[in-house]
C-alpha positions in Angstrom: 21.0 18.9 -9.4 18.2 18.5 -6.6 15.8 15.5 -6.1 12.7 14.7 -4.6 12.3 11.1 -3.7 8.9 9.3 -3.3 7.3 6.1 -3.1 4.3 3.9 -2.7 1.8 6.7 -3.5 -1.1 3.7 -4.0 -3.0 5.9 -6.5 -2.6 9.3 -3.7 -0.6 12.1 -4.4 -0.8 14.6 -1.4 -1.0 18.3 -2.8 1.8 19.1 -0.4 4.5 17.6 -2.1 3.8 20.0 -5.0 5.5 22.9 -2.4 8.1 20.3 -0.9 9.1 20.0 -4.6 8.7 23.2 -6.4 12.6 24.0 -6.3 13.7 20.1 -6.9 15.2 19.8 -10.6 13.6 16.2 -10.9 11.2 14.2 -9.1 12.0 10.0 -8.5 9.2 7.7 -7.7 10.6 4.4 -6.3 7.2 2.4 -7.6 3.9 1.5 -6.1 2.4 4.8 -8.3 -1.0 3.5 -8.5 -2.3 4.7 -12.0 -1.4 6.9 -14.4 -2.7 9.9 -13.7 -1.0 10.7 -10.7 2.2 9.7 -13.0 1.0 12.0 -15.8 0.6 14.5 -13.0 4.1 14.4 -11.3 5.5 14.2 -15.3 3.9 17.9 -15.8 4.6 19.3 -12.3 8.5 18.1 -12.9 11.0 16.1 -15.2 10.4 12.5 -13.7 12.2 9.2 -13.2 10.2 6.3 -11.9 10.1 2.3 -11.6 7.0 0.1 -11.6 6.2 -1.3 -8.3 4.3 -5.0 -7.4 0.8 -2.9 -7.3 1.2 -1.0 -10.5 -0.4 -2.4 -13.7 0.5 -3.0 -17.3 -0.5 0.8 -18.3 2.0 2.1 -15.6 4.8 -0.8 -16.5 4.6 0.2 -20.0 6.1 4.1 -19.2 8.7 2.8 -16.6 10.9 0.2 -15.8 11.6 -2.7 -13.3 15.0 -1.4 -12.5 16.6 2.3 -13.5 19.7 2.9 -14.3 20.8 7.0 -13.4 24.0 8.7 -13.8 23.2 12.0 -11.8 25.8 14.5 -10.5 29.1 12.6 -10.8 27.1 9.1 -9.7 25.9 6.0 -10.6 22.1 5.4 -9.0 20.0 2.0 -9.6 16.2 2.7 -8.2 14.1 -0.9 -8.2 10.8 -0.9 -6.0 11.7 -4.4 -4.1 15.2 -4.3 -3.0 15.3 -5.8 0.5 16.8 -3.6 2.9 21.2 -3.9 4.3 22.4 -6.5 5.1 19.3 -8.6 3.5 19.0 -7.6 0.1 17.4 -9.7 -2.5 19.5 -12.2 -4.5 18.7 -10.6 -8.0 19.4 -6.6 -6.4 23.4 -8.4 -4.7 24.3 -9.4 -8.3 23.0 -5.9 -9.6 25.1 -4.1 -6.8 28.1 -6.4 -7.8 27.4 -6.3 -11.7 26.1 -2.7 -12.0 28.2 -1.4 -8.4 25.8 2.0 -8.3 26.9 4.6 -5.5 23.5 4.6 -4.4 20.5 2.2 -4.7 17.3 4.0 -4.5 13.9 1.1 -3.7 10.5 1.7 -1.7 7.8 -1.0 -0.8 8.3 -1.7 2.9 6.4 1.5 3.8 9.6 1.7 6.2 11.5 5.5 5.6 15.6 4.4 5.7 18.8 6.1 4.6 21.8 3.7 6.0 25.3 3.4 4.1 25.7 -0.4 3.5 29.8 -1.2 3.7 29.7 -4.3 1.9 28.1 -3.7 -1.5 29.6 0.1 -0.7 26.1 1.7 -1.2 24.0 4.3 0.0 20.8 2.8 0.5 17.7 5.1 0.6 14.1 4.4 0.8 12.1 7.4 1.3 9.1 5.7 2.9 5.5 5.9 1.9 3.9 9.2 0.7 0.4 7.4 -0.3 -2.5 6.5 2.2 -2.7 2.8 2.2 -0.2 0.6 4.5 0.7 0.6 7.5 2.7 3.5 8.4 2.1 6.1 10.2 3.3 9.1 8.7 3.7 10.0 5.2 7.6 10.4 4.1 9.4 12.0 1.7 13.2 12.8 1.0 15.0 15.5 -0.6 18.4 15.6 -1.3 21.2 17.3 -3.7 24.1 15.6 -6.0 27.2 17.3 -7.2 30.5 16.2 -8.0 30.3 13.0 -7.2 28.4 13.6 -3.9 25.3 13.4 -1.9 24.0 16.1 0.3 21.6 18.3 2.2 19.5 15.0 3.0 16.3 16.3 4.3 13.4 13.7 5.7 9.8 15.3 5.1 7.0 14.2 6.9 4.1 15.0 5.4 1.6 14.1 7.7 -0.3 11.2 9.2 -1.4 8.3 6.8 -5.1 8.9 6.8 -7.7 6.1 6.9 -9.3 5.6 3.9 -13.5 5.5 4.8 
């Protein structure tokens, strides 16, 4: 299973994402989608798993979850928008990490790309940074990887260009 992971599009979908994710089996969006049109564009391109973020309105929230539990390639994945970061996870995420024991925790919100293994919770933390134009990040980023037989491999960090300022 080849996965394209993005977050924090805030209503803007960089056209290069379609090239970067063309060989992916699924796209995962870790919240702050921005609008239903963007969600539908991704759904029409590839199978999509998405969670809502703090900026997403009711129209996105009724079509997604706050926290998704995914089984993929022999691994348990938990995806949510706001999780904190190792070692300072939010209280509710700490409880879910103990209860659900995922192998991978996917989140967004910070606009800071980070991939790190957390030994305390025995979980691989993935935050793809931000793929949209809104926020303080300087470069739009994505992650692409494969999951198979209980392993994650071929992890790629993709920089899709500078965050453009709105005029």
